[in-house]
C-alpha positions in Angstrom: -315.2 104.6 38.8 -315.0 101.5 36.5 -314.8 103.0 32.6 -312.2 105.2 34.5 -310.1 102.1 35.8 -310.7 100.0 32.1 -309.6 102.9 30.7 -306.5 103.5 33.4 -305.9 100.0 32.5 -305.8 100.3 28.7 -303.5 102.8 29.2 -301.0 101.0 30.3 -301.0 97.7 28.9 -299.1 99.0 26.6 -295.0 99.6 26.4 -293.2 102.1 24.3 -289.7 100.1 23.4 -287.3 102.8 20.6 -284.7 100.8 18.9 -282.1 103.1 16.8 -284.8 105.2 15.3 -288.0 102.4 15.1 -291.1 102.7 17.9 -292.5 99.3 19.2 -295.2 99.1 20.7 -295.9 96.0 22.7 -298.7 94.8 25.4 -296.4 94.7 28.6 -298.4 91.4 30.0 -296.8 89.8 27.2 -293.7 91.4 27.5 -292.9 90.6 31.0 -294.4 87.0 30.2 -290.9 85.8 28.3 -288.9 88.2 30.1 -287.6 88.6 33.7 -285.7 91.6 32.4 -289.2 93.4 31.2 -291.4 91.2 34.4 -289.5 92.8 36.6 -288.8 96.5 35.2 -292.8 97.2 34.3 -292.7 96.2 38.1 -291.4 98.9 39.1 -292.2 102.2 39.9 -293.4 105.5 37.6 -292.5 108.6 38.2 -295.1 110.6 37.9 -296.3 111.3 33.6 -293.1 108.9 33.5 -295.4 106.3 31.6 -294.4 104.2 28.8 -295.2 106.4 26.0 -294.8 107.4 22.2 -292.7 110.5 23.5 -291.0 108.3 25.8 -290.7 105.5 25.2 -288.5 101.9 27.3 -285.1 102.7 24.5 -284.0 99.3 24.3 -280.2 99.6 24.3 -277.7 97.4 22.0 -280.2 95.2 19.6 -280.5 96.2 16.0 -285.0 97.0 14.7 -284.0 93.3 12.9 -283.2 91.1 15.7 -285.9 92.3 17.9 -288.9 92.1 14.9 -287.7 88.6 15.0 -288.3 87.8 19.0 -291.7 89.9 18.4 -292.1 87.1 15.8 -291.5 84.4 17.9 -292.9 86.2 21.5 -296.2 86.6 19.3 -296.1 82.7 17.5 -295.3 83.4 14.5 -292.6 81.2 13.4 -291.0 78.9 15.5 -287.5 79.2 16.7 -286.9 76.2 14.2 -287.6 78.0 11.8 -286.6 81.2 13.1 -283.1 80.1 13.3 -282.8 78.7 10.2 -284.3 80.5 7.8 -282.0 84.5 9.1 -278.2 83.8 8.7 -275.3 83.8 12.1 -275.7 86.5 13.0 -278.7 87.2 13.6 -279.4 84.1 15.7 -276.9 85.3 17.4 -277.6 88.0 17.8 -280.7 86.6 18.9 -278.8 84.2 21.0 -277.5 87.8 22.9 -280.6 89.1 23.0 -282.2 86.7 25.2 -279.7 85.8 27.1 -279.1 89.9 28.3 -283.5 89.6 28.5 -284.2 87.1 30.6 -286.0 85.2 27.5 -285.7 81.9 28.7 -287.8 80.7 26.9 -286.5 81.4 23.4 -282.6 81.0 24.5 -283.5 77.3 25.7 -285.3 77.1 22.2 -282.0 78.2 20.2 -280.2 76.3 21.6 -282.0 72.9 21.5 -281.9 73.4 17.6 -278.3 74.4 17.5 -278.2 71.0 19.5 -280.7 69.4 17.0 -278.9 70.8 14.1 -276.9 67.6 13.6 -279.2 64.9 13.6 -282.9 66.3 12.4 -283.6 66.1 8.8 -285.7 69.0 9.6 -283.5 71.1 10.5 -281.2 72.8 7.8 -278.3 74.2 9.9 -274.8 74.4 9.6 -272.9 75.2 12.9 -269.9 74.3 13.2 -267.6 72.8 16.2 -265.5 76.1 16.8 -269.4 77.8 16.1 -269.9 75.6 19.5 -267.2 76.3 21.3 -268.0 79.6 21.1 -271.1 79.6 22.2 -270.5 77.2 24.7 -268.2 80.5 26.0 -269.8 83.2 25.7 -273.7 81.5 27.5 -271.4 79.2 30.3 -273.2 75.9 28.9 -272.1 72.7 30.5 -269.4 71.3 29.1 -270.8 67.8 27.4 -272.2 70.6 24.9 -269.6 71.1 23.3 -267.7 68.0 24.5 -268.3 66.4 21.0 -267.8 69.5 19.3 -264.6 69.3 20.7 -263.3 66.4 20.5 -264.2 66.4 16.4 -261.6 69.5 16.6 -258.1 68.1 18.4 -258.7 64.6 16.0 -259.1 66.3 13.1 -256.9 65.3 10.2 -256.9 68.9 8.3 -255.8 71.9 10.1 -256.4 74.8 11.5 -257.6 77.7 9.4 -256.2 81.0 10.6 -260.2 82.2 11.6 -260.3 79.2 13.5 -257.6 80.2 15.9 -258.1 82.5 16.5 -261.8 81.7 17.8 -260.2 78.6 19.9 -257.5 81.1 21.5 -260.3 83.5 22.3 -262.1 80.8 23.9 -259.1 79.1 25.5 -257.3 82.3 26.7 -260.9 83.2 28.4 -261.5 79.7 30.4 -258.5 79.5 31.3 -258.1 75.5 29.0 -254.5 74.4 27.6 -255.7 72.7 25.0 -253.0 69.2 24.4 -253.1 69.1 21.0 -254.3 72.0 18.5 
């Protein structure tokens, strides 16, 4: 009885996740500890024979194997969030931020936001986030307004013209948030 229970616990201790054509085998407990989404998912009863396995993996939509691998490196404490953001390009850390937000990985989300916030004040963070990018992040993730007060004022008060690309981003941010800047 004890051996069968232990084997059953071991079999269910891992979950299999498929992202594109890559299969990940992860401990459920660690995944659940880091994500409210996965914690809730693992609490749902599964029909008989429908447990996660090589042949029946959990599909993780709207992410890439590269982003999920970086999440796993962070989750298993192989890399700090500062290093994770600093060593990747904007496309990847933005994808990580979206991934953390979507799957309710609160600590990773807060770590990335914190890294972005201290990028101007810390010599050990090698990251360049423009004021327009900060406004975009604020709008996408509904961050507190004080997160973008200074960047918004710098944009409004700067001497150089706003580029076409910046204008497209600002127009989208303003229109989706019902903001009417007095001077752009």
